[in-house]
C-alpha positions, 0 to 999 in steps of 0.5 A, spaced: 415 757 489 413 760 482 415 754 477 419 758 473 424 760 478 424 753 481 426 751 474 431 756 473 434 753 479 434 746 477 437 748 470 443 752 473 444 746 478 444 741 473 449 745 469 454 745 475 453 738 476 454 735 469 460 739 469 463 736 475 461 729 472 463 730 465 470 734 466 476 731 469 479 736 473 487 736 475 485 738 482 479 734 486 478 740 490 475 743 483 470 738 482 468 738 490 467 745 489 462 744 483 458 739 487 458 743 493 455 749 488 450 745 485 448 742 491 446 749 494 443 752 488 438 746 487 438 745 495 439 751 498 432 752 500 431 745 503 437 746 507 434 753 510 427 750 511 431 744 515 435 748 519 429 753 521 425 748 523 430 744 527 431 751 531 423 751 532 423 744 535 420 741 528 425 736 526 422 730 523 419 732 516 421 731 509 426 737 509 430 734 515 430 727 512 433 730 505 438 734 509 441 729 513 441 724 508 445 728 503 450 731 508 451 724 510 453 722 503 458 728 502 461 726 509 462 719 506 465 721 500 459 720 495 458 727 492 455 725 486 449 721 490 448 727 494 447 732 489 443 727 485 438 726 490 437 733 492 437 735 484 431 729 483 428 731 489 427 738 486 425 735 480 419 732 483 418 738 487 417 742 480 412 736 478 408 737 484 408 745 483 406 744 476 400 739 478 398 744 484 398 750 480 394 746 474 389 744 479 389 751 483 388 754 476 382 750 474 379 753 481 382 760 480 377 761 474 372 761 479 375 766 483 376 771 478 368 771 478 368 777 483 366 783 480 370 789 481 365 795 481 358 796 480 354 802 476 349 804 480 343 809 479 343 815 484 339 821 484 339 821 476 346 820 476 350 813 474 356 812 480 361 807 480 362 804 487 364 797 490 359 792 490 359 792 497 356 799 497 350 797 493 343 796 497 337 792 496 332 795 491 337 800 488 338 800 480 345 798 477 346 798 470 350 793 466 354 795 460 356 790 454 362 786 456 361 787 464 360 782 469 354 782 473 356 785 480 349 783 484 343 778 483 337 781 481 331 782 476 332 786 469 328 792 469 329 794 462 333 792 456 335 785 453 342 781 452 345 775 452 349 773 459 355 768 459 354 764 465 360 759 463 364 761 469 358 759 474 355 753 471 360 751 466 355 751 460 358 754 453 351 757 451 349 764 453 343 765 456 338 770 454 335 775 459 329 780 458 325 784 462 323 780 468 329 775 468 333 773 474 340 775 473 346 772 477 352 776 479 358 773 476 355 772 469 358 776 463 354 781 459 355 779 452 351 785 449 346 790 450 345 795 456 341 792 462 338 795 468 337 791 474 334 791 480 338 789 486 335 783 490 341 781 495 346 785 498 353 783 495 355 778 501 349 774 500 349 774 492 351 768 488 358 770 487 359 771 494 357 764 496 361 761 491 367 764 493 366 762 500 365 755 498 371 755 493 376 758 499 373 753 504 373 747 500 381 745 502 379 745 510 374 739 510 379 733 508 377 726 506 379 720 511 385 718 506 388 725 507 387 725 515 390 718 515 396 721 511 397 727 515 397 722 522 401 717 518 407 722 516 407 725 524 409 718 526 412 715 520 418 720 520 421 719 527 420 712 526 424 711 520 430 716 523 430 712 529 431 706 525 436 709 520 440 711 527 440 703 529 441 701 522 448 705 522 450 703 529 447 696 531 450 692 526 457 694 526 457 693 533 454 686 533 458 684 527 464 688 527 463 690 520 465 697 517 461 703 520 462 707 513 458 701 510 452 701 515 452 709 515 451 709 507 446 704 508 442 708 513 443 714 509 440 710 503 434 708 508 433 715 510 432 717 502 428 711 501 423 713 507 422 720 505 414 720 505 414 725 499 409 721 494 404 720 500 404 727 503 404 730 496 400 725 491 394 724 496 391 731 497 393 733 490 388 727 488 383 730 492 385 737 490 385 735 483 378 732 483 375 738 486 378 742 481 376 737 475 369 738 478 369 745 478 370 745 471 364 741 470 360 746 474 360 742 480 362 745 487 364 740 492 365 743 499 371 739 501 375 732 500 370 729 505 364 730 501 368 727 494 370 721 498 362 720 501 360 721 494 364 715 491 361 711 496 354 713 494 349 707 492 342 710 494 340 717 490 334 720 493 331 726 489 326 731 491 321 732 485 319 739 484 325 744 481 330 738 481 327 733 476 322 737 474 322 745 472 318 747 478 314 751 473 307 750 470 306 749 463 300 747 458 301 740 456 295 738 453 289 741 450 283 737 448 278 742 444 270 740 443 267 743 438 272 749 437 279 749 435 285 749 439 287 756 438 279 758 440 279 754 446 286 757 449 283 764 447 277 763 451 281 760 457 286 766 457 281 772 456 277 769 462 284 768 467 287 774 464 286 778 471 289 772 475 296 772 477 296 765 479 301 760 475 296 757 472 293 763 469 300 765 467 301 759 463 295 759 460 296 766 457 303 764 455 301 758 451 296 763 448 301 767 446 298 773 443 296 780 446 290 780 450 285 786 449 282 788 456 277 792 453 273 785 451 273 783 458 267 787 462 266 782 468 270 777 472 268 773 478 272 769 482 269 763 485 274 761 490 275 753 490 272 753 483 275 758 478 273 764 475 266 766 471 268 772 466 264 776 461 268 776 454 266 780 448 259 779 451 260 771 452 259 768 459 266 764 460 267 759 465 274 756 467 276 752 473 275 745 475 270 740 474 266 742 480 265 749 477 262 746 471 258 741 475 255 746 480 253 750 473 250 743 471 254 743 465 255 736 462 263 735 460 267 729 459 273 729 465 280 728 463 284 722 465 291 725 463 295 727 469 296 734 471 291 740 473 285 740 469 282 746 467 275 745 464 272 751 459 265 752 458 262 758 453 255 760 454 253 754 458 256 749 453 263 745 454 268 747 449 274 743 452 279 742 457 286 744 458 291 740 462 297 744 466 303 740 469 310 741 471 314 739 466 320 734 466 327 737 465 330 736 459 335 731 461 332 728 467 331 721 464 338 721 462 340 723 469 336 717 471 339 712 466 346 715 467 345 714 475 343 706 474 349 705 469 354 708 474 352 702 479 347 706 483 343 701 487 337 705 488 333 711 486 328 714 490 323 720 489 320 724 494 314 729 493 309 733 496 304 732 490 298 728 489 299 720 488 297 720 481 302 726 479 308 723 483 307 716 480 306 719 473 313 722 473 316 716 476 313 712 471 316 716 466 323 717 469 323 709 470 324 710 478 321 704 481 320 708 488 316 714 489 313 717 495 308 722 494 303 727 498 309 728 503 310 734 508 317 737 509 317 733 515 315 727 512 321 727 507 326 727 513 322 721 516 323 718 510 330 719 509 331 717 516 328 710 514 332 709 508 339 711 512 337 705 517 337 700 511 343 702 508 349 697 507 355 697 511 359 704 509 355 705 503 352 713 503 345 716 501 345 722 497 339 727 497 338 732 491 334 738 492 333 745 491 328 748 495 327 751 502 323 746 504 329 741 502 334 744 507 333 739 513 333 733 508 340 736 505 343 737 512 341 730 514 343 726 508 350 723 508 351 727 502 347 733 500 346 735 493 343 742 491 341 744 484 345 751 485 344 757 481 337 756 481 336 753 487 334 757 494 340 760 499 338 755 504 339 749 500 345 751 498 348 753 505 345 746 507 348 742 501 355 739 501 355 739 493 352 744 489 350 743 482 351 750 479 347 748 472 340 746 472 342 739 470 340 733 474 345 729 469 351 732 473 350 728 479 352 722 475 358 726 473 360 728 480 359 721 482 364 719 476 369 724 478 369 722 486 370 715 484 376 716 479 379 721 485 378 715 490 381 710 485 387 714 484 388 716 491 388 708 493 393 707 487 398 712 489 398 709 496 399 702 494 404 705 489 408 709 494 408 704 500 409 698 495 415 700 492 418 704 498 417 697 502 421 693 497 427 698 496 427 699 504 429 692 505 434 692 499 437 698 502 438 695 509 441 689 506 446 693 502 443 691 495 440 698 493 445 704 492 443 711 493 440 712 486 435 706 487 433 710 493 432 717 489 427 712 485 424 710 491 423 717 493 423 722 487 421 717 482 415 714 486 413 721 488 413 724 480 409 717 478 404 719 483 403 726 482 402 724 474 397 719 476 394 724 481 393 729 475 389 724 471 383 726 475 383 733 473 385 732 465 379 727 464 373 728 460 367 727 464 361 730 460 
């Protein structure tokens, strides 16, 4: 039901209700008529649902309880209480509608990322087609202000892309020729041509939409408990109410009307609205709050598991590090830094190896290929090139040893490139996988959040892996692991976990998919990660920031805390007022508070998880 329509009905019904209470009409039937009109204005839909469900054999639900309680109140002459119960019940429903709508909107913002069309270049003409009709290898044109419809690489043009809808990041990302672009982003300025690399069904935006749409299916244990609890709870309280109305007057000889009134109060109090509404809403709000931070959670069960996580296991490459090589140190001998990079970049110019690319990038200038008159690849050692008439060697230490060139080995961690010019050693260049900008902060935040153990797994050499672990202050690091070894190591960690605690694994590559699937909670570094990792993971970090993992844990724990608070609040207040009602010490208005009042408090509490600031 739309909130505006719901509010309109409440206002009209409340107006008739107020007139019936405030005006002293000469005829009681007028007053009764106003109460009846008010009742059906605010509660007509509840009565209709209750009767429809009864006709279908679905008797025991909250609509049935409200219908029986309020009709019973009318029969014993408590008109104002009957209308008041229904009025405040609908106010509670309004709060629920608002809360659900707010949670849904935060997730629906992601649903708006689906592109409506794609401009595809065919036979020299630009055609506007459905994204589903574009094939891999075709060229699409994305104009300023348009949403990127499919994943691909930029063929021509430069622009800035707004990735906020995917990642939650406010700052736009620059793209140029060769840059990867993801569907769902908005092209801010500049026309770009993109070669499509994935069909729409396999694109980033399509996968995100699938995750969001299916998130509500996988419920937490608390949500499953409440569903099962309500199934048995409602018929139980109806039977107790019937017994309360019949047995005491037969045994004690008391008034049937008095005990019927107590039974009706008992029914109103026992309505499970606060529980069946607020618990799912808490987890729905948690998923919505996470989506606002660029974190996609595939279901409430994963949010619940994440809240109990006290061991986080990281893959290194692409997760804690950028997964791209870069020059981290230049040790020049008898030459300047620029000269050393010049000779190394020219020697490696014809290679497409990532190490060669990082050397050329660090050199940062155009290379005149006419200066390179000969290049010889020496497998396992490096290259020998003739550059501007000079013999340049660039490779590992064994290359210079083979050529009998004296050189000073570097003790720095990373891939070491030794360079010699005309038979003389002129220096070494260290190339390493750089740490992500927020990797250190991610580890600090996880420790501050109470995570007991942080473990790093990597296939890198021991020296490289230990150096990264030491810089990040990770005390447990396992190196030189094959993909199968990572699964084995995770199995060992799972066997040592305590009680109900959970182990989360964070990865991004294809070889991480088996470990992600085996862990209690698999977390994929999303938009830049592999499809296999995203499919296997339970939670997807849409940015390339490992610090978002601590944010996800914070959201999960807050969600679980609020859900538990709502259970205690609802059961505690209802239990007390139920006893008071059975003893005749609570009236219908107390029953309204125990039902609608507690439901509204629980709903407002659940909304906190969505409104909280996590970054």
